[in-house]
C-alpha positions, 0 to 999 in steps of 0.5 A: 161267262154263260147267261141265264137261258130263257126257255121261252126263247128255245124252239118248240120241241127242243130236246136237251140231254144233260148228264144231270137235271136239277128241278128247282132253283132254290137253296137246294138246287143252287147248292147242288149245282154249285157243288157239282160245278167242277165234276165235269158233267153237264148240269141243267138247272131248271127253274120255273120262274125268272130272277124276280117275282111274277104273278102268273108263275106264282099262281101255279102254286095255288091250292086248297086246304082243309083242317087247321087253318094254314098259310095259303099254298101260294103264300108261303113259298116263292117261285123264282130263282132263289126260291123261298130264300127270297123271303126267309128270315136268315135263322140258322141252327143245326139239327140236334143229335136227338132229332135223328134218333128213334125216340120212345113214344114218338111213332115214325121217328128216326132217320136212317143215319145219325147226325154224324153223317152230316157233320162233314158238310156243315162247314160248307153249308155254313159258308153257303148260307153266310152265317159266319164262323161256326159258333152256335152253342159255344156262344156263351163265351163270346157275348157281352153279358151272362145267360139267364140263370136257369139252374140245373135242369132240362132247359138251357140257353141255345143259339141261332146264327143269322145269314148275312150277305156281303155288306150289311144285307141280311139274309142271303137270297140264294138267287141274287147271291149266287147268280154270278157263280151259276153264270161263271160255271162252264158246266152249269146251264141255268134254264129259266121260265121252264116248268116241269109238267111230268117226270116220265119213266121208262116202261118198266118204271125203273128209271127216268126217261125224260122230263116234260117241260112247258113255258107260260105265255104272256097271258099266263097260259101254256106256250111252248113244250120241249123235252129234257132227257137226263142221265140222272135227275134231282127233284129240288122243288120244295116240300109241296112241289116235290110231292105234287110232281111225283103224284102227278107223274102217274102214266107208268105208276098209276099212284105216282112215282115213289108212291107204291106204299101211299107215302108221297105227300103224307107226313107234311110238317111245318114249324108252328110259331105261336105268339105270346105263349108264356110270360117270363119274369126275371127278378133281378132286372132286364135280360141281355139284349142277345135274347131279344134281338139278333146281336152281332159279335165283333168280327164274328157271327150275328147271334140270338139266344133261345131256350131249348130242351136238353136231349136228356130231358127230351129222352126222359119225358118225351117232349118234342123239340122247341126253341123259345124266343124272348119277344119283347118286354111286357107290363104285368097286370095286377094279378101278375104283379101280385104273383111276382111279389108273393113268389119273391117273398116266398123265395126270399129274393128282392124283385124290385127290379123285376122285368117281364117278357113275352115268349114266342117259340118255334115247335116241332110237330110229331109226324102224322100220316094224315097231315098230307098233300093230295091232288085235286081235280082242278088244274093249273095253267099248265095242266097239272093237278093242284094240291090240297093240304089237310093240316093237322095239329095234335094236342100233344104238340101243345102239351109237349111245349107246356111241359118244357115251359113248366120245367123251365119255370121249375129251374127259375124258381130253384135258382131263385132268378125268375118265374114263368106264367103259361098263357094258354091252356086250351086248344082254341087259345093255341090256334088263335095265337098260331103263326107258321115258319113256312118250312115245308117238311116231310112229304118225301120222307127218308127211310132205308125201307121202301115200306116206310119212306119215299127215298133211301138214305142217299135220297134216291127214290125207292125203285127208280135208279136215277131219280133223287130228291133234295131238300127238307121234304126228305126229313123223316122227323123235323126238329125245331131248328129252321131247315135251311142250313140243314137241307143245304148240308143234306144236299152237299152230302147228296152231291158227294154221292152223285159224283160217284154215280155220275162217273 
């Protein structure tokens, strides 16, 4: 069994020559390394941090913001082995087929392949995130209790599954969970406390020639410098750092690598998670517990029900993806009670046992090229320019969700089972309730055409023969599902491609 190699122990000016360098030891980087462990190729997994949080390393993430208030750039991600899986909530759900399609009225939508391209990889991804057997929207038949009676229409009960490690710890932290597997793999060399400070191209810009690497000293400043000269390289640092390294590596391409069409860092996205967006009333008593809490099925997965728009409704109306959660029971005010009584009487139903709940949600944002990351004049301890995020939210993003909730309310009334009150009508109300999933998406978007994307359908940076990008930064559109399961499936697809090009 090999050990994790600490870059700080290497002699200065060391040169390493792996077949493949993977930059980043989060879910994408670890999944890729393990998928290629038996390929016969020497793999160097380069991780900036160690196996636990360290403030000087984390501070390399700090940056600036403008526009809509957003999580601090060093607050929504983690820079040690396992990456942001060290603080994820374990929510797993595949992207919907519609998420991959060109959608009428949604500019910049469409992936260069359909959902079927990921289907062969979801089973292994499900194993890696440890979410149990593949159930998802087949869970209606397994749970104890009936799903909410919505009647026919554009909203239905969908399902999340939750990551679960061996034992009862939830969810899977990729670093601690797979550290032993990385050590056991003879061809994988995990290099810790190693910070890539530049991706250096050949003079013609057609290939990665080498990577500049630096370590931090005890005082948090730059210490040793050395070089990695890989045959192939995969950038797997997350949606912010992938863009930063490409933009900052501007010695051969003055606008940065892959940025000849000014796309690197644009189309940043996250899944907004506003709270108390609506009040749901069920006339006939409480909802089953699987709507309010993650609920284990005997000898099966941990599940939670949510409300989602159907693909047919989304295509017909143009609404974006959303996944609405039932958060907690609430007491109605006098106006709310009167509205329930009046509505029940009009429908001819008994609402004596009515129960009310606060709804939250996870939203899909429309792609926006002005929602972007750029470099600033300030530099971190290793000399890299820091990032600035300009965050935007369109009123369309809110209006889309309101349209979905109105449809759900119509279905409840048509089925005579309940009703909905929409709680926010102004932009200020939405922003005051805003929280974030810290899902960093879209900054190295995928497209078959270099004029509209940074990487191609195989995740290769356009114009650079041996540089690939892994992770959710390649998503052209985003869906409302949490990205981890999906980015792992994408990474496994990339691994299959790399097996052919490395041969």
